[in-house]
C-alpha positions in Angstrom: -37.6 -64.6 50.0 -36.8 -60.9 49.8 -33.9 -59.5 47.8 -31.1 -57.7 49.5 -32.2 -54.3 48.2 -35.7 -54.9 49.6 -34.3 -55.7 53.0 -31.9 -52.7 52.8 -34.8 -50.4 52.0 -36.7 -51.7 55.0 -33.7 -51.4 57.3 -32.8 -47.9 56.1 -30.7 -47.1 53.0 -28.7 -44.4 54.7 -29.6 -44.2 58.3 -27.7 -43.5 61.4 -25.7 -46.7 61.1 -24.5 -46.1 57.6 -23.7 -42.5 58.4 -21.5 -43.6 61.3 -19.7 -46.2 59.1 -19.3 -43.7 56.3 -17.7 -41.1 58.6 -15.3 -43.6 60.2 -14.1 -45.1 56.9 -13.8 -41.7 55.2 -10.9 -40.9 57.5 -8.9 -43.4 55.5 -9.0 -40.9 52.6 -7.1 -38.4 54.7 -4.2 -40.8 55.5 -4.1 -42.3 52.0 -3.9 -38.9 50.2 -1.2 -37.8 52.6 0.8 -40.9 51.6 0.0 -40.3 48.0 1.4 -36.8 48.0 4.0 -37.1 50.8 7.0 -37.1 48.5 6.5 -33.4 47.9 7.6 -32.7 51.5 9.6 -35.8 52.2 11.8 -35.1 49.2 11.8 -31.3 49.4 15.1 -29.4 48.5 17.5 -29.5 51.5 18.6 -25.9 51.2 22.3 -25.1 50.8 24.7 -28.1 50.6 28.2 -28.7 49.3 30.8 -31.3 48.8 32.8 -32.4 51.8 36.6 -32.3 51.2 38.5 -35.2 52.9 39.7 -34.1 56.3 37.3 -31.2 56.5 35.1 -32.7 59.2 38.0 -33.3 61.5 39.5 -29.8 61.0 36.1 -28.2 61.3 35.5 -30.0 64.7 39.0 -29.0 65.9 38.7 -25.4 64.9 35.1 -25.0 66.1 33.9 -23.7 62.8 30.2 -23.0 62.1 28.7 -24.5 59.0 28.9 -21.1 57.3 32.6 -20.9 58.1 33.2 -24.4 56.8 31.3 -23.6 53.6 33.4 -20.4 53.1 36.6 -22.5 53.3 35.2 -25.2 51.1 33.2 -23.6 48.4 34.6 -20.0 48.2 38.1 -21.0 47.0 36.5 -23.3 44.3 34.2 -20.4 43.2 37.1 -18.0 42.9 39.0 -20.4 40.7 35.9 -21.3 38.5 32.9 -19.0 38.7 30.6 -21.6 37.1 31.3 -24.1 39.8 28.8 -24.2 42.7 30.6 -26.7 44.9 27.4 -28.8 45.1 28.5 -31.6 42.8 32.3 -31.1 42.6 35.1 -30.0 44.8 38.8 -29.0 44.8 41.0 -32.1 44.4 42.9 -31.5 47.6 43.0 -33.2 51.0 43.1 -31.2 54.2 45.7 -32.0 56.8 44.0 -31.9 60.2 47.1 -30.2 61.5 46.6 -27.2 59.1 45.9 -23.8 60.5 42.4 -22.8 61.3 42.5 -19.4 59.7 43.9 -20.5 56.3 43.6 -24.3 55.9 44.4 -24.2 52.2 47.5 -22.0 52.5 50.0 -24.8 51.9 48.4 -25.4 48.5 49.5 -22.0 47.4 47.9 -20.5 44.3 46.5 -23.8 43.3 43.8 -23.4 46.0 42.2 -20.6 44.1 42.9 -21.3 40.5 44.7 -24.3 39.0 43.9 -27.2 41.4 42.0 -29.9 39.5 38.4 -30.6 40.4 37.0 -33.9 41.6 33.5 -35.3 41.9 32.0 -35.7 45.4 33.0 -39.1 46.8 33.1 -38.3 50.5 29.6 -37.1 51.0 28.0 -33.7 51.3 27.4 -31.2 54.1 23.8 -30.0 54.5 22.7 -27.0 56.5 19.5 -29.0 57.2 20.8 -32.5 57.4 17.5 -34.3 58.4 15.0 -32.0 56.7 14.2 -34.5 53.9 15.2 -37.8 52.4 17.3 -35.9 49.9 19.8 -34.9 52.6 19.3 -38.1 54.6 20.3 -40.4 51.8 22.4 -38.0 49.6 19.9 -37.9 46.7 21.7 -35.1 45.0 23.8 -34.6 41.9 24.2 -37.9 40.1 21.8 -39.5 42.6 19.0 -37.1 42.1 17.1 -39.5 39.9 16.6 -41.8 43.0 14.1 -39.3 44.4 11.9 -39.9 41.3 12.5 -43.6 41.7 11.1 -43.4 45.3 7.8 -42.1 44.0 7.7 -44.6 41.2 8.2 -47.4 43.8 5.3 -46.0 45.8 3.1 -46.2 42.7 4.3 -49.7 42.0 3.2 -50.5 45.5 -0.2 -49.1 44.7 -0.3 -51.2 41.6 0.6 -54.4 43.5 -2.0 -53.6 46.2 -4.7 -53.2 43.5 -4.1 -56.7 42.2 -3.1 -58.6 45.4 -5.4 -57.0 48.0 -8.2 -56.4 45.6 -8.3 -60.1 44.8 -8.0 -60.9 48.5 -10.9 -58.7 49.5 -13.2 -60.4 47.1 -12.1 -63.8 48.3 -11.6 -63.4 52.1 -13.8 -60.4 52.9 -13.7 -56.6 52.9 -13.1 -56.0 56.6 -10.2 -58.5 57.2 -8.3 -57.1 54.3 -9.0 -53.5 55.3 -7.8 -54.1 58.8 -4.7 -56.0 57.6 -3.9 -53.2 55.2 -4.2 -50.6 58.0 -1.8 -52.6 60.2 0.6 -52.9 57.2 0.6 -49.2 56.5 1.3 -48.3 60.1 4.2 -50.9 60.5 5.8 -50.1 57.2 5.5 -46.4 57.8 7.4 -46.7 61.0 10.2 -48.7 59.4 10.4 -46.2 56.5 10.9 -43.4 59.0 13.8 -45.2 60.7 15.3 -46.8 57.6 19.1 -47.2 58.1 19.7 -46.9 54.3 18.0 -46.1 51.1 17.5 -49.7 50.1 15.4 -50.5 53.2 13.5 -47.2 52.7 12.6 -48.3 49.2 11.5 -51.8 50.1 9.1 -50.7 52.9 7.9 -47.6 50.9 6.8 -50.1 48.3 5.0 -52.2 50.9 3.4 -49.1 52.5 2.1 -48.2 49.0 0.7 -51.7 48.6 -1.1 -51.7 51.9 -2.2 -48.1 51.5 -4.0 -49.0 48.3 -5.7 -51.8 50.1 -7.1 -49.5 52.8 -8.4 -46.9 50.3 -10.0 -49.2 47.7 -11.5 -51.6 50.3 -13.1 -48.8 52.5 -14.5 -47.3 49.3 -16.2 -50.5 48.3 -17.6 -51.1 51.8 -19.2 -47.7 51.8 -20.9 -48.1 48.4 -22.2 -51.6 49.3 -24.0 -50.8 52.5 -26.1 -47.9 51.2 -29.1 -47.9 48.8 -29.0 -47.1 45.1 -30.3 -43.6 45.7 -27.5 -42.9 48.3 -24.4 -44.1 46.4 -23.5 -40.4 46.0 -21.5 -41.2 49.2 -18.9 -42.6 46.8 -18.3 -39.0 45.7 -18.5 -37.4 49.1 -15.8 -39.7 50.4 -13.5 -38.1 47.9 -13.8 -34.9 49.8 -11.8 -36.5 52.6 -9.1 -37.4 50.1 -8.9 -33.6 49.2 -8.9 -32.8 52.9 -5.8 -34.9 53.3 -4.1 -32.9 50.5 -5.1 -29.6 52.2 -3.9 -30.8 55.7 -0.6 -32.2 54.5 1.2 -28.8 54.0 0.2 -27.8 57.5 1.7 -31.0 59.0 4.9 -30.4 57.0 5.1 -26.8 58.1 4.8 -27.7 61.8 7.1 -30.7 61.7 10.7 -29.8 60.6 12.0 -33.3 59.9 11.0 -35.9 57.2 10.8 -38.6 59.9 8.3 -36.6 61.8 6.1 -36.1 58.7 6.3 -39.8 57.9 5.2 -40.8 61.3 2.4 -38.2 61.4 0.9 -39.7 58.2 1.5 -43.3 59.2 0.6 -43.7 62.9 -3.1 -42.8 62.5 -3.6 -46.0 60.6 -3.3 -48.0 63.9 -6.4 -46.2 65.2 -8.4 -47.7 62.3 -7.9 -51.1 63.8 -10.5 -50.2 66.4 -13.1 -50.4 63.5 -13.0 -54.2 64.1 -15.7 -53.6 66.8 -17.8 -51.0 65.0 -17.7 -51.7 61.2 -19.3 -55.0 60.1 -18.5 -57.1 57.1 -20.3 -56.1 53.9 -23.6 -58.1 53.8 -23.6 -58.0 50.0 -20.2 -59.8 50.1 -21.5 -62.3 52.6 -24.4 -63.2 50.3 -22.1 -63.9 47.4 -20.2 -66.4 49.7 -23.4 -68.2 50.6 -23.5 -66.8 54.1 -27.1 -65.6 54.2 -27.6 -66.0 57.9 -24.7 -63.8 58.8 -25.9 -61.2 56.3 -29.4 -61.2 57.7 -28.0 -60.8 61.3 -26.0 -57.7 60.2 -29.1 -56.3 58.4 -31.1 -56.7 61.6 -28.4 -54.8 63.5 -28.4 -52.1 60.9 -32.2 -51.8 61.2 -32.0 -51.6 65.0 -29.4 -48.7 64.9 -31.5 -46.9 62.3 -34.6 -47.1 64.5 -36.4 -49.5 62.2 -37.5 -53.1 62.4 -37.2 -56.0 60.0 -40.2 -58.2 59.5 -39.8 -61.3 61.7 -40.7 -63.7 58.9 -37.5 -62.7 57.1 -35.5 -65.9 57.7 -33.3 -65.7 54.6 -32.3 -63.1 51.9 -32.2 -63.9 48.3 -28.6 -64.7 47.4 -26.9 -64.7 44.1 -27.4 -67.8 42.0 -24.1 -67.1 40.3 -21.5 -69.7 41.2 -18.9 -68.2 43.5 -15.3 -68.6 42.3 -12.0 -66.9 42.7 -12.1 -63.8 40.5 -9.7 -63.3 37.6 -9.2 -60.9 34.8 -11.0 -63.2 32.4 -14.2 -62.7 34.4 -14.0 -59.0 33.7 -13.9 -59.5 29.9 -15.9 -62.7 29.5 -19.2 -61.2 28.3 -19.7 -58.3 25.8 -21.0 -55.6 28.3 -18.4 -56.5 30.9 -15.6 -56.4 28.3 -16.7 -53.0 27.0 -17.1 -51.6 30.6 -13.7 -52.9 31.7 -11.7 -51.6 28.7 -13.3 -48.1 28.8 -12.9 -47.8 32.6 -9.2 -48.9 32.4 -8.6 -46.1 29.8 -10.6 -43.6 31.9 -8.5 -44.4 35.0 -5.3 -44.1 33.1 -6.2 -40.8 31.4 -7.6 -39.2 34.6 -4.4 -40.0 36.5 -2.0 -39.0 33.8 -3.7 -35.6 33.2 -4.3 -34.9 36.8 -0.7 -35.5 37.9 0.6 -33.8 34.8 -1.4 -30.6 35.5 -0.4 -30.7 39.2 3.3 -30.9 38.3 2.9 -28.1 35.7 1.4 -25.7 38.2 4.1 -26.6 40.7 6.9 -25.5 38.4 6.0 -21.8 38.9 7.8 -21.8 42.3 6.8 -19.6 45.2 5.9 -20.7 48.7 5.7 -24.5 48.6 3.3 -24.8 51.6 0.9 -22.1 50.3 1.0 -23.3 46.7 0.3 -26.9 47.7 -2.6 -25.8 49.9 -4.2 -23.8 47.1 -3.8 -26.7 44.6 -5.7 -28.9 47.1 -8.4 -26.3 47.7 -9.0 -26.1 44.0 -10.3 -29.7 44.1 -13.0 -29.0 46.7 -15.6 -27.5 44.3 -15.3 -30.7 42.2 -17.2 -32.9 44.7 -19.9 -30.3 45.2 -20.4 -29.9 41.5 -20.8 -33.7 41.2 -23.2 -33.8 44.1 -25.4 -31.2 42.6 -25.6 -32.8 39.1 -25.0 -36.5 39.3 -28.4 -37.5 40.7 -30.2 -35.1 38.4 -28.7 -35.8 35.1 -27.0 -39.1 35.7 -23.4 -40.3 35.6 -22.5 -40.4 31.9 -23.1 -36.7 31.1 -20.9 -35.2 33.9 -18.3 -37.9 33.2 -18.1 -37.1 29.5 -18.5 -33.3 29.9 -15.7 -33.0 32.5 -13.3 -34.8 30.1 -14.3 -32.6 27.2 -13.9 -29.4 29.2 -10.5 -30.6 30.5 -9.5 -31.3 26.8 -10.5 -27.8 25.7 -8.8 -26.2 28.6 -5.5 -27.9 27.9 -5.7 -27.1 24.3 -6.4 -23.4 24.9 -3.7 -23.2 27.6 -1.2 -24.5 25.1 -1.8 -21.7 22.6 -2.3 -18.8 25.0 0.6 -16.2 24.8 3.2 -16.2 27.6 2.7 -12.5 28.3 -0.6 -13.1 30.0 0.4 -15.8 32.6 -2.6 -15.1 34.9 -4.9 -16.3 32.0 -2.8 -19.4 31.3 -2.9 -20.3 35.0 -6.7 -19.7 35.2 -7.5 -21.9 32.2 -5.1 -24.6 33.4 -6.8 -24.5 36.8 -10.1 -25.0 35.0 -8.6 -28.1 33.4 -7.4 -29.3 36.8 -10.9 -28.8 38.2 -12.5 -30.7 35.3 -10.1 -33.6 35.4 -10.7 -33.9 39.1 -14.4 -34.2 38.5 -13.7 -37.0 36.0 -11.3 -38.6 38.4 -14.0 -38.7 41.2 -16.8 -39.9 38.9 -14.8 -42.8 37.6 -14.6 -44.1 41.2 -18.4 -44.2 41.5 -19.1 -45.5 38.1 -16.5 -48.3 38.4 -18.1 -49.6 41.6 -21.6 -49.5 40.0 -20.8 -51.4 36.8 -19.5 -54.7 38.4 -21.4 -57.5 40.1 -20.9 -58.0 43.8 -18.7 -61.1 43.3 -16.3 -59.1 41.2 -16.7 -55.5 42.5 -13.7 -55.1 44.7 -11.4 -57.0 42.2 -12.9 -55.0 39.3 -12.4 -51.6 40.9 -8.9 -52.6 42.1 -7.8 -53.9 38.7 -9.2 -51.0 36.7 -7.8 -48.4 39.1 -4.4 -50.0 38.7 -4.2 -48.1 35.4 -4.3 -45.0 37.6 -1.0 -46.0 39.1 0.5 -46.7 35.7 -0.6 -43.2 34.6 1.0 -41.8 37.7 4.3 -43.5 36.9 4.3 -42.3 33.3 3.1 -38.7 34.0 6.5 -37.1 35.0 8.4 -38.8 32.2 5.8 -37.7 29.6 5.6 -34.2 31.0 9.3 -33.4 31.2 10.5 -35.3 28.1 7.9 -33.7 25.8 8.3 -30.3 27.4 12.0 -30.5 26.3 10.8 -30.6 22.7 8.1 -27.9 23.1 6.9 -26.6 26.5 3.3 -26.9 25.6 3.4 -30.3 23.8 2.3 -32.2 26.9 -0.9 -30.2 27.0 -1.7 -31.2 23.4 -1.3 -34.8 24.4 -3.4 -34.3 27.5 -6.1 -32.7 25.3 -6.2 -35.6 22.9 -6.4 -38.2 25.7 -9.2 -36.4 27.5 -11.2 -35.9 24.3 -11.1 -39.6 23.4 -12.1 -40.5 27.0 -15.0 -38.1 26.9 -16.4 -39.8 23.8 -15.7 -43.4 25.1 -17.5 -43.0 28.4 -20.7 -42.2 26.5 -20.7 -45.9 25.6 -21.1 -47.0 29.2 -24.5 -47.9 30.7 -26.3 -45.2 32.8 -26.5 -46.4 36.4 -28.5 -43.5 38.0 -31.1 -45.0 40.3 -30.2 -48.6 39.4 -29.5 -51.1 42.2 -26.0 -52.4 42.3 -25.7 -55.5 40.0 -25.4 -58.8 41.8 -24.6 -61.1 38.9 -23.1 -61.0 35.5 -26.6 -61.2 34.0 -27.5 -58.0 35.8 -24.5 -56.3 34.3 -25.3 -57.5 30.8 -28.9 -56.1 31.1 -28.0 -52.7 32.5 -30.0 -50.2 30.4 -28.0 -47.7 28.3 -30.5 -45.0 29.5 -32.5 -45.2 32.7 -35.4 -43.6 30.8 -35.9 -46.9 29.0 -38.9 -48.8 30.4 -38.6 -52.2 31.9 -40.5 -53.5 29.0 -37.6 -52.7 26.7 -35.5 -55.2 28.5 -35.2 -58.7 27.0 -37.9 -61.1 28.2 -35.4 -63.6 29.5 -33.7 -61.2 31.8 -36.2 -61.6 34.6 -33.7 -60.6 37.3 -32.7 -57.4 35.6 -36.3 -56.6 34.7 -37.4 -57.0 38.3 -34.6 -54.8 39.6 -35.2 -52.1 37.1 -38.9 -51.9 37.9 -38.1 -51.7 41.6 -35.7 -48.8 41.0 
């Protein structure tokens, strides 16, 4: 019986069929990255706002005031009495009588209105010049409630974390395509509910669920793409990241054209319903089918792939070699049961955590400089595009480990240099920090590919999802680490980033090199992965016949 890799080579490792599936599933990267970064525009500053004084709304409506006139009557007297008061988080402790005159509503309070009236916190809400521009003005996330905006992003990352565990496990047990389609449906439905949430509690609940389903779409589509191509074509795992970057680049254009946060939320959520059409054009992963003892279905799909690729499978192929490994429900213990798996898992978890922490930290640092939000965000996304092209040029020539390690080391050096550059040459600090951003982006994209190549088919989706969950943990910690350490010394976060990246650069050198090696099917295959692809098959242990055969074929 032929092995799966033999059948795939005969059917076409990256023919017309795989290219079509790759292009279709890659669109998921655009919607997922838009969800990932959407808080920048959903939670943008609402412009001018001020405390509403009791009775002001009724008087404003009776007098026909504009917002500017209401602001002058509300904030100006407060500012005259206390120049340090802005009127955003406190107000004059007076109540307006609706029967007061329109030209001087505070006249009956005498001199108190401009000087000695006590101040009170805002308890009757706020007035916004752009009331539906963002969730900040929609749910009053200002003043003492400003921390809730950070909480909304933390909740999204917690959803990503839950999705990595729950849906990663489900995809390995029930199949890639069913979980992918379920996740797309969940993202769309939850996105609509988020857009029309009557209160902040409902918003948070369904934002968490949208994050969970969003992680399911991204991780599952990534695994499908890497499982249907040959070992020489797994560079598609890097190319698919370009679509993630495209989502980052497109998002500011969407936000610029749509003035309300509800419109932005719907624009990034509704396209997920279109992905449900993939049910008729994207098959289940034949590799996964083989691990579930469904060889006939896998062979049928392979014949269909060969047909679309203009090739023909030998008619005497009646069955494909399937894994002899017992199929069980995956767990964390499976990822650390054997020495090589344990080393791979721990190093990859640290690499995910470090990449996410430094990546988001550098993004937030560059965002502090101010300027045009839409333009700055677009440029920050465009900086990531060269990363994928640099990987494509090098990864199949020199392997995975060297670019992985080098990118972390360069990011470490760039962060360290940026920390000690003088403030009077800001252009140089920005340039070096951008180099660090580019380098950590390369590391971030390589870890996706390496992670999927270092786990057997029975554990691949679960392993990728579990390890990448440390990415979400890094995303939660990043803002707290950045701003708390910056309060001690502005450049201290960069020192921490530098240390983390340097350690990561050294650790990834301990991973096996997977260049040109077929995807491992069993735990035995993983244990016998060569540390260097230049090693001959003869150097493999004699009892590792499966790994030996696969290496020779590669």
